[in-house]
N, C-alpha and C positions, 0 to 999 in steps of 0.2 A: 503493500501501500503503500504510494506517493503522500509526503504533506501537502499543504499547499505554499507555495511562494512566500511570501509578505512582497505586498507593494513595493515597488521603489518610487512612490510618489506617494505624495500624499491623495487618499480617499475623499471623494466629495461626501457633502453635508447631506444632503435631495436622497431621502426617504421613498422606494418605491416600492411597494409592496404589489398590487397588482397590474402590472403597466394596460394603459391603453394604448399602445404604440404600437409599433411593429418595426423589426431591423431585418432588413432582407440579406443574406449572403448571396452576390453574384457572384454569376460563372466566368469566371475570365482567363482565356489562359493566354493570355498577352501577356501576363502579369510573371513575375518569379514567384516559387510557392511559401514567401518569404507572406508576400504582402495578398493582402484578404480588400475584397472592396462590398462594403457594407450601401444598401439604400435607404434611408434613414429619414424621418419625418423633417420637412423643412426648421422647425423650433430646437431641433439637435443640434450641442454643439459638442467639439470635437471631447472635452471632458466629460460629455452626458457618453457620449460614445466606448470612451477610454475604462470611465466607471465599472458599466455597462458591462462590458467583454469582460473586467476582471473579477465585478459581482456572479455572473451569472455560469463563466464558466471557468475564473481561474485563469485569464489569457493573460498574463502580461505583455504590454505591446513598447515596441517605443517610442518617445516623446512627441515625433512627428509622424502626424495624421494630416494626412490634405483633404481637404473641403470641398466641393466648390455645388452650385445650384446651375442644375441644368435644367433649363428655359422650354419649353415645348415650344412648337409652332404655331403660329399665326394657322387659324383655321375659317372656313367658313361658315357662316350662320352662326346667329347668337344662341341659340341652345341646340346640344346636342341631341336633347331626347325631345326636341318638336317633330312633331306629323308631316311638317312639313319644312324643305331646306328653305330658310331664310335669305334669299338673295345681299351683295354689299353690306352683310353685316359680319364682320369680324372679332372674333373672341379668340385669346390664344388659353390653351386649355393649364389647370395647374402646374408649376413648377416641380421637380424632383431634387432630393440634397442628396447627391452620392461624397462617402468618404470612402478613403485608404487607409490602411491601416500596415505599418509595419509588425512580423510579428517575431518569436523571437524562435518560434520553429518554424517550418514550414508544412503548410496545410497538401495533400494531391488530392484533388476529386478523386472517389472512387470510378471505377469504368462500368459503364452502362452496358446493357444487352446491346450486342450488335446486331444478333440475325433475331426469324423469327424463334428460334427451337431455343433461344436464350432467354425468348420474353416468357415461355409457357411454365419456368421455374420457378419464377417472381408470385414471391404471393399466390400460390396455390393454396394454401389453408386455410387463407384469410377469405381466399374469393369464396372457398367452399362454403366455411360458413355464413357468410354474407348471402350467399344461392337458399342456404338451409333456412335462413329466418328470415327473406325475404318473402317465402314459397308461404311458411308459416304464416307471416302477415297475410297475402293473400289470401290464402284457404280464412282466416278467423275474416276478413273483409270484403267475402265472396257477395253473390247477388244477396241482398236482406245481414251480412256480416258490419260487423263493429272493426273497425282499427284495433279501438280505443282497448276494449276486452271489456265492454261494462255488460257487467250480469245481467240476467233475463228479471230478477228482481229488482233492482235495481229501476231499467227500462221499465217496467211496468210502473213504480213511481212515479218516476219525471213524467211517463202518460199522465197519471191522475194528476198530479200537480196545475201541467196545462191545461188538463179540461178542466179543473176545477178554473185556473186563471180567467178561462174564456167566459165561463158560463157564469161568474162575477161572482163564486163563493167564497172564494181567498180573494183579497189583491196584496198586487209585491210593490214592496218598495228597497229601491238596492241600500246596501250597507254591508256588514262583514267583512271579510275579504275581498279583496279585488276578483273581480272578476264572477263575483255569487252576491245571490241575493237574499232578502227575508221573505220568507211569505206570513203574511197573517190573515185568520181567519176573519170574517165579517163580525 
């Protein structure tokens, strides 16, 4: 078992317990194995990336980190989700921030499958389990079935509640937990 090497730099004081950002390692075959490139949020600083890599992966990196913001190209049409293209309206999609770090140890990407035969052995067990689970769920959710698996007595009780609401014997008031309502008799 290897012990963690203490950092050669002062760690930041920003506490992040459940991150709401994504740091993506990019495949860069033109760089040497000791350099890694990451796509990070626009607000990420070099110190944030250094602390993140050390605290999450115990990866000591050199102090030299290169970063740049890559602007997206101008595109025609004001809104990419619009039904019709809007001519003579231009917009620039959101920029991306790229950071390159120098690591102490080299990292080499594993070779991926090259032939169709190599692909077959990948995730064979997981695919089999997924197929079985999918078949079981489709059987439950078949014609007249329910994917959630609500029991017959619960279904009958819900039907009775709906009937009482429609006939006016009960009234509905929202409350309780989110998404649930409380029924009150008249």
